[in-house]
Structures are given as C-alpha cells and as structure tokens.
N, C-alpha and C positions, 0 to 999 in steps of 0.2 A: 504493499500499499505505501502511497506515496506521502512525504511528509512534509508539508508545507510550511518553510521556514520564514517566509515574507511578511509576517506580521511577528518574530520576534523583535525582541525593542535591539536595539544600536546597542553595542559596548560603550560604555560611558567613562571615561578615565580622567575626566574635565575636575579639577577642584577647586570650589568654591570660596570668596575670602575670608578669612576668620572675622567674626562677627555673630550677633544676635539674632536666633532663626526661632518663625513658629512652626514644627514640623509637626506629622501625624506620623502615629506610630501601628504599624502592622505585626502582629508574634510570627515568628517562625517556627515553629513547631519543632520541639528536638525526642520527642516521644518519650520523657522524662518528666516523674514527679507530678505536681496539679494535671490529673486528666491527660498528659503527655504534653503540656505547657514549654514546659522549660528544656536545659540540654544536656546533661551532663559535661562536664569540662574535659579536658586530659587529665588532669590528675585525680578523678574518678573519684571524686568528693565532693565539689560544689554542683550545687544547681544554679544554672542561670535562665532568666530571659533571653532568647535572642532576637533583637527589636530593628526590625528597617522602618528607618523613618524617612518620613517623606516630607522636603520642606512646603509648606505650604503659604500661601498672604509676601510672596516676594517675586515680582513680574520676571526679574531676571532669574532667578535659581529654582522658580517653581517645577516640582518634580523629579528637584537632584535628592539621590536617596544615601543614606548613612546606616551602618551597620553596629550599634550599639550592642554594647554585653552587658548585664546586671545581674551580677551575683543574689541570689534567691533565701538559699537554704543550702547545707551543709550534707552531706551523710557524712556519718562516721560511725567509728568502729562500735559492733557491737556482738559480744558474743553469744547471746542465746539467736542471734541471725547468720544462719551460712551464708547467707548472699551479700552482708555488711562489706563495705571495702576493709582493708586489713586497715590496722592501726599504725596514723601516724607518730612520727617523734611530736614532744609537748612545743617547739616552738613554730614548726611550720602548722600544725591543729590551729596554734592562736595565730598562725599567718591567716588563714583562711577564712576561722572566726572573724575576724578584722575586716578582711572581705565582704563577711557577709552582713555584717553591720552597715558597712560602707554602703552598700546594695540595699538596705532596707532605707536606708537615708535618702539615698536617689529618688527609691520607687513613691517617697511622701512626696521627695521639692516635685514630682513628678503630678502628684493628683494637686498639690497646691497651687502649683502653676497651672494645671488645667479647669481648675473651680475657683481662682482668682482670691485664694486662704491664704491670710500673712501667716507664717513660720510657727508665730507663737501667736497664734490664736486657739485657742481651747475650750471655743464655747460648744453648746452640745452639738451644733450641724455642721461643725468645723469635723468635728470626732466622730460624726458620723460619715462624712463626704472619705475619711481616712479609712473607715472598718470596711472591707471590701468583701466578698464571697468567695472571688476565686481570679488568678491570675491573668484571667478573660477579658478584666476590668481595665487592663492597658491594653488592649487591639482594641487598634481607633481610638485612642486618647491623642487628643489635641494639647500641644503646651509649647513652652519657650526653652529652647537651649544657645550655651553661650556654646560654638561650633569655633575649633582651631585649626590648625594646618599641620599635619605629621609631616618630616621630613623623610626623604627617601630612607631609607635600613634596612642593607642587606637586600634580600627578594623581595622585599616591599618600597613599592615606590608612592612619592606623595598622594598622600589621604586625607582629607576631611573627616575629623574625631570629636565626639561630644567631651568639652573640657566640664561642665556643671548644669543643671537646670535652671533658669532663672524664675524667682519666686517673685511675687508681688512681693515691695519695699524695696528691690532694688531697683537702680534708677534703668536700669536696662531695661526691666521688664514694660510691655508695652498694649494695647491691645488688641487684637487682631483687627484687620484690616478687609478682610475677606467678607463678602455680602452675603455669604453665610447665617443659616438662623440659628446654628452652633456658634454663639459667640461669647468670648471673653472680653468683659466688664472693665473699666478701668477701674482703681481701687477705690471702695466704699469704707463707711464707717464700721464699726462692732454694731452696733444699732443698727444699723439698715442692713447689714450680711444679716441677719434674722430670715429675713425671705429668699435667702439663696436657693433654698430646699428646694421652691419652685421655679427655676431658672431652665432654663434652657443643658442640658446636658451638655458639653464642650467633644462632640464626636460628629463626623460629619462624612 
C-alpha cells in the first residue's frame, strides 16, 4: 500500500530568540505511571512528563515546538516488590528526590501561570485549582514560559529550552493576546479572585 508523506511536517531546525512566550502543552505519553502518561527515565527510577510545547500568541513563532521534561515521581527500591528498581546510593537517591521536588514546583508554577494565581495565594479557590485528579490536567494547558537558547554541544545542535515558568507577579507575565475564548486575564486583587472558579479554563 502506498504511503503518502506529502502532508507530513517539514523538519524544523530554527531557533527562537530567548524571551517570554505563551505555550500550549501536549503530553507525549510514555506508557508509565499515571494511566501511562509518564515516561520512565534512563535512570530507571524517575518518572517524567514529556511535554510538547507549542508557541501561541506570537505571530512570528506561532506553532514552534519545544520539548520539556518534568520529573514528577520516583520509583524507589521496595524489598517486597520484585519489579521495583534496585536500591540507589544515598547521594544519588537524594539527587533524584530533589529533581522530583523541583518538578513539582514547576507543575505548580504551570497551574499558577495558566489560571492567573499568585504563587503565594493560599485562598480556597487557589488551592482547589492546584489540586488535580491526574497529570492529564496538563494536556492542553496554556501557560507562559521563559525560553532560552542552549548552545550546540556534542551531537546536539543549538536548540530552545524552557528555563522557567513565568507566574503572575513576575514583571514578564502578560495576559494572552489571542482572540481565543480561553483567555488568561491580567492580575486582579485577591478579593476579586473569588469568582475565578467560574472563568473559562485556559485550554484551547
């Protein structure tokens, strides 16, 4: 049977300038962890979200894609589980545990950025937004990131990477300019934020 590749995407080796961008995340399932949404790292202990981020709301770079990996969970040695990974030296275990803590920090920042939540907002509404049923909540999420350019290194060419997630309160945080109905709005007072649960969820 003929396989028509004419509609396949062209290779994209372009590199965006460093700066803040709104992106939309898509989970690239790795068949591990939560419903197969996570990917097992080469170290055989870390479970990561592999996210394909597509730039939105930027006329020049709209559609540009960046891959981002976020450590979410850790598979640790369990003598009662024959399928558990081998035990790790204390220093390596501590490093992996630290990477998971940083990953959870990034996930929280993604929610804050998407739903216009100040990082220190501890209102009931904010806590509810940051409580998710599954990592599936990040599939389709739109949020703001600081993109940097990583120089070529060995077999890897120059490429874009996500440095950090931009949250409300950061001078670089700006509302989306898309005409989409799924908008993130400029910062408002905490008293006005009580109605946020009725706003459109920032997915598009």
